[in-house]
N, C-alpha and C positions, 0 to 999 in steps of 0.2 A: 510170288516165289521166292526173292530174298528171304526169307525168313523162313521157309520149307528147306531151303538150300542150308542157310546156317544151322539149322535144328537136326537137320539131318547129321550134318559134318558134329555138331556136338554128342548127337547120342552115339553116332558112330565110333566117334573115339572113343568114347568112355567105354564102349560094350569090346571096342578093340585094344582097349586096355588092360584091363579085364583079360582077355583070351590071352595075351601078349605076357602077362606079370604070372597068368596059371597056368601059363602051358610049357609044358618039360620039353620042348625040342632043344637040343644042345647043338646040332647039326649043323646049322646056321641057315638051311637050304628054304624055310617057311620063314617069310616077313612079318606074317601074322602073328603065328606063334612061338618065335625065340626071344624075343625083347619088347617090353611093355613099350618103346616108341615107334617100333616098326607095326606094333597090333595097331596104335595112335592114329600112324600117318594111313597106312590101310583100310581100316575102319571107319576114316573122315572121309575117304574119298568114295567108298564103298555107299555109305549113310546120304552121304552128298548126291550120289547118281539115283539112288531110289528112290528118296523123297523127291528129288526133283525130275522124274519120271512117275511118277505117281500123279495122275488126271492131269499131267499138261496136256494132250492134245482135245480136251472137253471142253464145248465151249456150251454156253446156255442155250444155243438156236441153233440146230440144226436143220441143215438148209434142206433135206432130204426130207423131212418130218413134215414139213411143212407144204401141202398137196395143192393149198389155195394158191400160193405167190406164184409156184411153180406152171399152173395149167394159167391163169391171167396172163402168162405171158406166151405160154403157149397157143391160148387157144383152145383146150383141150377139156373133156364132158367126163364128169364124174361119173361112176354106177351108181 
């Protein structure tokens, strides 16, 4: 989990830095496209959030799919 967050930060900061460097915003309203530092920070935050949320809730064993354990406890019958 920690490596996924770090990897997301690295990938996001590289992409954000490229967007910040190549962006042509001159007004200063957009932190992603106005300067490379803002792009790095914004990209790192977005990358960490995205990669940490992918497959975060998935577990190996789902209690809903295991009908035999549920029925053994509740004395239900299978069709």
